[in-house]
N, C-alpha and C positions, 0 to 999 in steps of 0.2 A: 135854157137858162131863165132864171126868174127876171121879173121886170127890173129889180134893183141891180141887176147884174153880178149877182154873188156867184162866185166860182171857187174851186179850190185851185190853189197855186203851189207849185212845186219848182224848186230850182235844182239845177244839175250843173256840178263844176265843169269848168273848162281848164285844163292844165297847161302850162308851158312845158319846155323841154327839160327844165329843172324840176318838174313835178310841184310846182308851186300853183296855187289857184290864181288863174289869170282873169277869168270872168266867170258868169253863170249863164246858162240858158234858162229862160223862164217858160214853164209849161201851164196849161190851164185845163180845167175840166168843168164843163157847164153843170148847172144845178138841176136841170130838167131830166127826170127819168126817161122821158121820151127820146132825149137828146143823146144819152148813152156815151159815145166816144168822146175822147179829148177833143178839143177844138182850138184851132188858132185862126178860125175864120169867123165871118159874121159881121164884117165890116164895122158898122155903127156899134153893134153889141159888143164886138170885141174892144173897141175903143172905150166903150163904158166899163167893160170889166177892167182894163187897165187903169182908168181913173179911179174906180172903186178899190182896186188891189192896193194901190199906193197911197191914195188920198192925199193928204197934206204932208204927210211923212216923206213922201217921195221915193223913188227908186232905192235910194240908199238905206232905207229901213230894212229892205230885203237883201241887197247885194253889198251893203257896205260901200268900200271905195272901188269895188270891181264893176267893170261895165256889165250890163245886162243884154244878152242875145235874146231877140223877141221876134217870133215869126210875124211879118206883117203882110196883110193882104193889100191888095191893089188899092182899094178905097182907103185904107189906113195910111198908106204912103201918100196918096193925094191929099189927105187930111191928117198931118202928123199930130200926135198928142203934145200937149205943152210940157215936155220933159227937156232937161238939159241934154243936148246931142252928145256931150261928152260922156252921158252916163248909159247910153245904149248902143247897140249895134242892130241895124235894120237887117233882118234875115228875109230874104227874097225866096219864095218858095218856086220849085223848078216849073210848076204848072201856071205860073203867072201870066197873064196875057200882056205882051209887050206891045205898046203903041206910043205915039208922040207925047201924049199927056203924061204918061208914066215916065218916060225918059226926061221930060222937063221937071217932073216933081223929084226925080232922083238927083238931077243936077242941082236943083235948088236944096235938097237935104245935104248935099255933099258940100255946097258952099256954105251951109250953116254950120258945118262941122261934124256932121253925122258920118259914121262908118257903115259900110255895107258889106253883106256877105251873101254868097249864093248857097242855098241850102239843097242837099241831094242833087248836086250839080251833074248834069249830062249836057255835054256840048252838042247843041243842034242849031238850027237856024233860029230858033226863038230865043236861045239863051245867049248866042253869041254876042248880040250888041251890048249886053250887060257887062262884058268883060273890060269894057273901056271905063267902066265906073266903080267897080266893086273893089274892095280891099282884101277879101278873105273869100276863099273857096273851101266849103265844107265837103269832104270826101267820105262816103260811106264805105268804109273798108270792108265790111261784111259782104257786100254786094259785089266786089271786084276782086280779080285774081292779084297776086303780087306784081305781075308784069304791068297791069292796068293801074295799080297804085304808083308804081315806078314811073309810067308814062306820064301821069298827073304832075309829078314832081318835075321831070325834064321840061315839060311844055309851060308850066306856069310859074315856077320859081323864077325863071329867067325873065318873066314879065314883072317881077317885083310884087307879086301876089302872094299873101300869106296863106298857106294850106293848113287846114284843121282836118285832122283824121278823126272821124266820129264812129261810134260803136266799136271802139277799141276793147276787146275783151280779154286780151292776154298781155302779159309783158313782153312777150316775144314780139307781138305785133307793133307795140309801142316802140321797141328798140328798132324795128325794121323801119318803121315810118320816120323816126327820129333821124336815123343814119341818112336817109334819103333827103332830109331837109325841111321835113314837116314841122311846123313850130308850135302848133296848138293840138291838143288832144282831148277827146271825150269819150268816156265809156266807163266800165265797172272794173277795168284791169287792176286799178289801185287796191281795190277792196278784195282782191283775191290773192291766194299765196302762190309763191314761186316755189313749188315743190320739186325737189331734185332727189330722186330715189337715192338712197344710200349715204346721203349727206348727213352727218352728225349735227346735233343743234349745238351752235356756237356757245361758248362759255358765258358771254354776256346775256345771251337769251335764256340760258339755264338759271342764271342769277335772278332774272326778272320773273321767270315762271315760279321759281321758289318763294320769291316775295310775295307775289300774287297769291300763291297757294297758301302761304301762312296767313295772309291777311283775311282769307275766306273761313278760317277756322271759327266756327260759331262760339267756341269756349274762350277765344282770345281775351285777355284782360287789357285794361289800360296800360298797365305796366309792361305787359308782354308785348303790345303792339309798340309802345314807346321804345322797348329794347330792339324789336325787329326793324323799326324804320331808322334808328340811330346808327344801325350798322352802316348806312350809306349817307355820309355827311352832305352830299349833293342833294340828295332826296330830302333830307331834313330841312335843308335851307330853302329848297324850292317850295316845299309844303307850307313852312311857316310864312314865306313871302306871298304864297297864294292866300293863305287865311287871313292875312293882313291887308289884302288888296281890295279893289273896289267890288270885286265878286261877292264879298261878304259885308253886309252893311253892319259894321261894328264900331263901337266907339272905343272900347278897350282893346289895346294891342296884345296879342299873345306873344309871349317871349320864349315859350319852350314848347316841345312837342306835347309833352303831358298835360300842359295847360290848354293847348289847342284840341287835343283829344277829349278832354274833360268838358270843355265848353260847347264843342260841336257835337260830340258824340262819336261812338264807334262808326257807325254806319257811314256818316259823312266823310271822316277821315279815311275809311277804307276806300270808298270809291274814288276820292281824289288821289290818294296814293297809288292806287292800281293804274289811273290814267297817267300819273306822272311817272310811274314805273315804265310804262309803254313807251313814253317819250324818251326814255333814256336809250332807246334802240336807235343808234345813230345811222343804221343802214336803211332806215324807213323815213320817207319824206314827211314833213310837218303836215302835209295836207291828209295823210292817212289819220293822224291823231285828230285833226279837226274833224274829219268825217266820222270818226268813232265818238268823239264828245258830242257832236250834233246828233248822232243817232241815240245816244244814251239819254240826252236830254229829252228828245222827241218821246222816247219811250216812257220817261219819268212823267212828263206832262200828261200823256195819255192814262198812265197809271193812276193819277189823280182823280180821273173820271171813272176808270173801270173798277178800281177798288180791288178788294180780296187780298191783296198783298201790299207790303209798305212800298212807299215811293222808291226807296234806294234799291229794292230788289228788281224793279223795272229797269232802272238806270244801269245796274250791273248787267242784266240781260242784254240790254242794247250795246254796252261797251264790250262785253266778252264775245258777243257775235262776230266780232271782227279780229279775234285772237289769232285765226288761222292766217290772215294776211300779215299780222306782226311777226309770228313765229314761223311762218312758211312750213307749217306742218298741217295735216288734217285736222278739222275741228274736233272730231270725235277723239282723236289721240289727245288732244290738248284738255278737253272738258273732263275727260275720265282722270286726269291728273290733279284736278282741283276739287276741293272740299265744297261743292255746291249741292243744295237741296236738289232732290229729284225732280221737282216741279220746274226749277230753273234750268236743269240739264235738259229737259224735255222741250221747254220753250225754245232753247237755243238750237237744239239738234232737229226738233220737229214741228216747232211753232205751235204747241199744244196750249191749250188753256188761255186764260186772260193774258198772262205773260207773253205767250206765244202770238197772240192777236195784236198785242202792242208792238212786238217786233216786227210783224208781217206789215203792219200799217206803217212803221217807220221806213222800212225798205221801200215800200211803194213810193212814198214821198220822195225819198232820196234818189231813187232810180227813175222818177217820173212816170211810174206806172200807175196813173192815177185811175185808170179803168179797172185794175185788179183790186182796188179796194174793197174789203168785204163789208159794203155799206149795210147790208142786212144784219150782220152781227154787231157792228158798231152801233146801229140804231138801237139796240137793246139796252145800251148804256146812255141813251140820249146823246150821242155822238153824230150830229147832223153835219152837213157840209160846211155850215156857217161856223159851228163850234170848232171843227176840226181845222178849218182854215185860219182861225183865230189862235188856236194852240200851236199850230205849225209856225206861224209867224213869230209868236212869242218864243218858240224853241230857237228859232234861227237867230233872233236878236240877242237871246241869252247865251247861245253857244258861241257866237261870234265874239260877244263881249268878254267871255270867260276864256276864249282862245287867245286873246291878246294878253291875258295875264299868265298864261303858261310859260 
């Protein structure tokens, strides 16, 4: 890590049982090439990173009104950063050394209003004393059998502890843990399709797919797009409301779809209409739409630096990379039915080219895989750790703001 504490920051959503975003876990990666792996240690260095990461804007600049789960080292617990305790959850790592000083610091943090979570919890003589103080136990479901996952529920829910299932990769595992009484969930399951062989695509999804396909027609005119969107009064209303919202710094109000399309351009209306169309799928949680919006904006911001293609094409690649989760169909089957340029298809399916690099980078940030970033390729576009961190934070703030207008 550099002397000024620069680091890459990523946030990973934590969902409640209703699949609403309840919190974010914050992850960091150091700046030093020698350092390599992600870090959540380093004591004073980590404290400096936290202070630099949020600065005067505070944690809310990254997490909004949601609390932040942050891995704390022993020394960081002994010397808590000057954040509002209601804004974060102290994650205690499984290998932390327990002694009287740590217990006193934990008691002090609890009295100050902080919440505590045990990360990668394994019950042994070292971790047992902490169960008297923590509020949340994180359970790595990938490392356990279903019998062990059920055992955790029986033992700890009766102690009034909240169980968080982490590394949940399938909807089936989410449902299994939810039925046992787990209240919080973390993993990539929401961004993956629930594919059931032989199940036909529901009518409402067919309508959405047709609308999205029509919008991607490169020959579409303002008049044709107006007619296409006008077929759905709810969509028309939402689109006009969005165009007139704080997301667009406008003085003049748009009173018709044709006026909105003329003023903002086909590409802007196309991407917003696609997002709103996906939002009409009432069998999908709002969190999935928020995730897709965030990914689209990250790609768009990166596209401004990568060049080669218009920003709106980067946005579309990011948004459409999650179509399989919305439609519960294989991504190849969906993309083949859209009128996308071959370079965009290749970016979504194979992460090829500049569009694919933006998509891969966005996924790495969203999934907290900061060690997988293709830093050598990004460096060719003058995208170093400082620039990417700034772009990512801008993307989060912009997507959170726009999500509230949807």
